[in-house]
DRENPA-883740 format. One line per 4 residues: number of its first residue (from 1); for each residue x, y, z of C-alpha. Coordinates in steps of 0.25 Angstrom, whole numbers, plus 2048, in hexadecimal, padded with zeros to 3 digits. Layout:
<mikols>
NUM) X:Y:Z ~ ...
</mikols>
This chain:
<mikols>
1) 800:800:800 ~ 806:80D:7FB ~ 7FF:818:804 ~ 7F6:817:810
5) 7E8:81B:80D ~ 7E5:81D:81B ~ 7F1:828:81C ~ 7EC:82E:80F
9) 7DE:830:813 ~ 7E2:837:820 ~ 7E7:842:817 ~ 7D9:844:811
13) 7CF:84C:818 ~ 7C0:847:817 ~ 7B9:84F:822 ~ 7AD:857:81C
17) 7B0:851:80E ~ 7A6:84B:805 ~ 7A5:840:7FB ~ 7A0:845:7ED
21) 7A2:838:7E5 ~ 7A6:829:7E5 ~ 7AD:825:7D8 ~ 7AF:816:7D5
25) 7B8:812:7CA ~ 7B8:803:7C9 ~ 7C1:802:7BE ~ 7CC:809:7C5
29) 7C8:804:7D3 ~ 7C7:812:7D9 ~ 7BD:819:7E1 ~ 7BD:828:7E3
33) 7B6:830:7ED ~ 7B4:83E:7E9 ~ 7B5:848:7F5 ~ 7B1:856:7F5
37) 7BE:85B:7FB ~ 7CA:853:7FE ~ 7D4:859:808 ~ 7E1:854:80D
41) 7E6:853:81C ~ 7F4:858:81D ~ 7F6:85C:82B ~ 7FF:855:835
45) 7F3:854:83E ~ 7EB:84C:834 ~ 7E0:856:834 ~ 7DB:85D:827
49) 7DD:86B:82D ~ 7D5:871:821 ~ 7E1:86E:818 ~ 7DC:872:80A
53) 7E9:872:801 ~ 7E6:864:7FB ~ 7D7:865:7FA ~ 7D1:85D:7EE
57) 7C2:861:7EA ~ 7BA:855:7E5 ~ 7C6:84C:7E6 ~ 7C5:83D:7E8
61) 7CA:833:7F2 ~ 7CE:827:7E9 ~ 7CF:819:7EC ~ 7D7:810:7E3
65) 7D8:802:7E0 ~ 7CA:800:7E7 ~ 7C6:7F1:7E9 ~ 7B9:7F4:7F1
69) 7AF:7FF:7F3 ~ 7A2:800:7FB ~ 798:80B:800 ~ 78F:808:80B
73) 783:80A:80D ~ 780:807:7FE ~ 778:812:7F7 ~ 77E:81E:7FD
77) 787:827:7F6 ~ 793:82D:7FE ~ 791:83C:7FB ~ 794:844:807
81) 79E:845:813 ~ 7AA:83B:814 ~ 7A9:837:823 ~ 7B4:82D:824
85) 7BF:827:81C ~ 7C8:81B:821 ~ 7D1:811:81B ~ 7D7:804:820
89) 7E0:7F9:81A ~ 7D8:7EE:812 ~ 7DC:7E0:814 ~ 7E1:7DF:806
93) 7EF:7E6:805 ~ 7EF:7F2:7FD ~ 7E0:7F6:800 ~ 7D9:7FF:809
97) 7CB:800:80E ~ 7C6:80F:80E ~ 7B9:812:815 ~ 7B2:81F:813
101) 7A5:824:81A ~ 79E:82E:811 ~ 791:834:813 ~ 785:833:809
105) 77C:83F:80A ~ 76E:840:804 ~ 767:84C:7FE ~ 761:84E:80C
109) 76E:84F:813 ~ 76D:841:81A ~ 77A:839:819 ~ 77F:82B:81C
113) 78D:826:81C ~ 792:81D:810 ~ 79D:814:814 ~ 7A7:813:808
117) 7B1:808:808 ~ 7BC:807:7FE ~ 7C7:7FC:7FD ~ 7D2:802:7F5
121) 7E1:802:7F3 ~ 7E3:811:7F4 ~ 7DD:81F:7F6 ~ 7E1:82D:7F1
125) 7DB:83A:7EE ~ 7D8:83F:7E0 ~ 7D4:84D:7DB ~ 7C8:850:7D3
129) 7D1:850:7C6 ~ 7D7:843:7C9 ~ 7E4:846:7D0 ~ 7E8:83B:7DA
133) 7ED:83F:7E8 ~ 7F3:835:7F2
</mikols>
């Protein structure tokens, strides 16, 4: 395993950020989650501290070499706040289990959390124009 996704995700700020889209590319085994604004955490404390120099509007969290994907409960679209992001090592070497809790909000403002589970080899950030950032 080249880089540790857990360490990488600690440099991405998800507080008060929202999911705009989930893009599934089955031929390339990639899943992209579009986020309204991606900010990086660069402070020694591990806090965001309103750092904006590397902000990416409408960027993507990209999961590559995906071998599994699910969303529960079925039928809801993740379209609102990202509540949680976690990662753990999969039993098969080279893969990671990513878990995201993303709200699904309806037209009345009611929301329910969707649990997104992705088993993939890596995660990175991509700008809206396709520039990969690791």
